[in-house]
C-alpha positions as MATLAB code, in Angstrom:
seq = 'MPYPDAGSYDVLVDSNLIDPQPWDAETKQPGLINPETAACGSNRYVGVENYLEFYVAPGCTVLVRPRDAIMASVRLSWTLEEFFANDGVTTFVQRLAAALGIDPSRVKVVSIYTGSVNV';
ca = [
      61.121  -65.562   17.401;
      57.819  -67.473   18.347;
      54.746  -65.896   16.529;
      51.772  -66.847   19.004;
      49.029  -64.466   17.475;
      47.414  -63.778   14.027;
      48.853  -59.913   13.834;
      51.622  -58.788   11.555;
      54.546  -57.060   12.610;
      56.889  -54.594   11.025;
      60.909  -54.918   11.489;
      62.723  -51.633   11.503;
      66.249  -50.624   12.213;
      66.987  -47.043   13.036;
      63.420  -46.259   12.244;
      63.722  -47.517    8.875;
      60.871  -49.953    7.761;
      62.636  -52.962    6.108;
      60.834  -54.923    3.710;
      60.499  -58.720    4.205;
      62.495  -61.149    1.700;
      61.362  -61.500   -1.883;
      58.840  -64.208   -2.144;
      60.326  -67.351   -3.471;
      57.950  -69.327   -5.827;
      59.781  -72.406   -5.517;
      59.597  -72.721   -1.661;
      56.212  -71.010   -1.614;
      57.348  -68.737    0.955;
      59.567  -65.667    1.521;
      63.232  -66.269    0.924;
      65.930  -67.619    3.156;
      67.919  -65.164    5.054;
      71.721  -65.586    4.156;
      73.472  -64.357    7.432;
      76.800  -63.840    5.110;
      75.190  -61.225    3.057;
      72.119  -60.299    4.921;
      71.795  -56.703    6.343;
      70.663  -56.307    9.914;
      66.724  -56.479   10.050;
      66.402  -58.660    7.212;
      63.451  -60.721    7.784;
      60.630  -63.086    6.730;
      57.365  -64.411    8.202;
      56.908  -68.123    7.656;
      52.957  -68.605    7.753;
      52.712  -72.391    7.813;
      55.102  -72.948   10.553;
      54.130  -69.467   11.983;
      57.334  -67.950   12.837;
      58.917  -64.403   12.437;
      62.709  -64.836   11.444;
      65.016  -61.791   11.228;
      68.677  -60.990   11.156;
      70.421  -58.830   13.844;
      74.053  -57.933   13.371;
      76.387  -56.562   16.206;
      75.697  -52.877   17.040;
      72.736  -53.053   15.420;
      69.010  -52.665   17.369;
      66.092  -54.148   15.556;
      62.464  -52.956   16.714;
      59.664  -55.548   16.056;
      56.585  -53.689   16.428;
      52.762  -54.766   15.407;
      51.040  -53.373   12.594;
      47.326  -53.191   11.360;
      47.537  -56.009    8.606;
      46.154  -59.428    8.412;
      48.318  -61.988    6.431;
      46.265  -65.141    4.822;
      46.467  -68.029    2.492;
      42.961  -68.920    0.698;
      42.500  -72.424   -0.878;
      39.933  -72.302   -3.543;
      38.362  -75.407   -5.298;
      39.100  -74.300   -8.811;
      41.721  -75.245  -11.438;
      44.342  -72.559  -12.492;
      42.593  -72.374  -15.761;
      38.972  -71.501  -14.171;
      40.609  -69.095  -11.852;
      42.309  -67.332  -14.808;
      39.487  -67.550  -17.149;
      37.725  -64.360  -15.682;
      40.350  -62.132  -14.710;
      41.244  -64.205  -11.861;
      43.501  -61.912   -9.746;
      41.535  -58.789  -10.223;
      38.399  -60.531   -9.738;
      39.618  -62.078   -6.554;
      41.151  -59.113   -5.010;
      37.825  -56.883   -5.882;
      35.488  -59.573   -4.211;
      37.771  -60.042   -1.286;
      38.156  -56.363   -0.525;
      34.458  -55.968   -0.848;
      33.828  -58.586    1.850;
      36.323  -57.075    4.121;
      34.760  -53.541    3.455;
      38.216  -52.223    2.373;
      39.578  -50.807   -0.849;
      41.180  -53.048   -3.171;
      44.364  -51.203   -3.113;
      45.119  -52.644    0.312;
      44.908  -56.255   -1.048;
      48.079  -58.039   -2.339;
      48.409  -61.106   -3.947;
      51.942  -62.543   -3.760;
      51.629  -65.964   -5.103;
      49.228  -68.480   -6.983;
      49.794  -72.038   -7.269;
      48.367  -75.367   -7.853;
      46.886  -77.523   -5.179;
      43.385  -76.564   -5.927;
      44.188  -73.137   -6.339;
      46.177  -71.638   -3.306;
      46.033  -67.514   -3.364;
];
C-alpha cells in the first residue's frame, strides 16, 4: 500500500487493533510478515522505503485508519558511548518530549544503533 503522507496509521480487524510486527534489530526495521504463519492484519511500516504492508486472509476485512501520531528517525552526531554516558535514552526522551510539548510517556524509542547514533 503506498504511503504518500507523513501520518501514521492503525490496522484493525473486526474493530481490534493489530500491533505491528516486532522490531528486527538486525534489519533495523519491523520484522517481515510470513504469509504462511501470519494472522489477518499482521502489518509493518517500513520508513526508509515509505510503505505500509499488511496481510489479508480470505474472509477477513482489514481497516486502515489514520491515527494521531508521528513516526521518526533521528541521527545524532555522537558515539554510542557518549549517548549512553548520561542515561542516553531517558535524557533523549525527556528532551524530545519537552521540545514537542508532550508527556515523555508518549515517546517510544524502538532502536538505537551506530552510524553516528541513530534513534
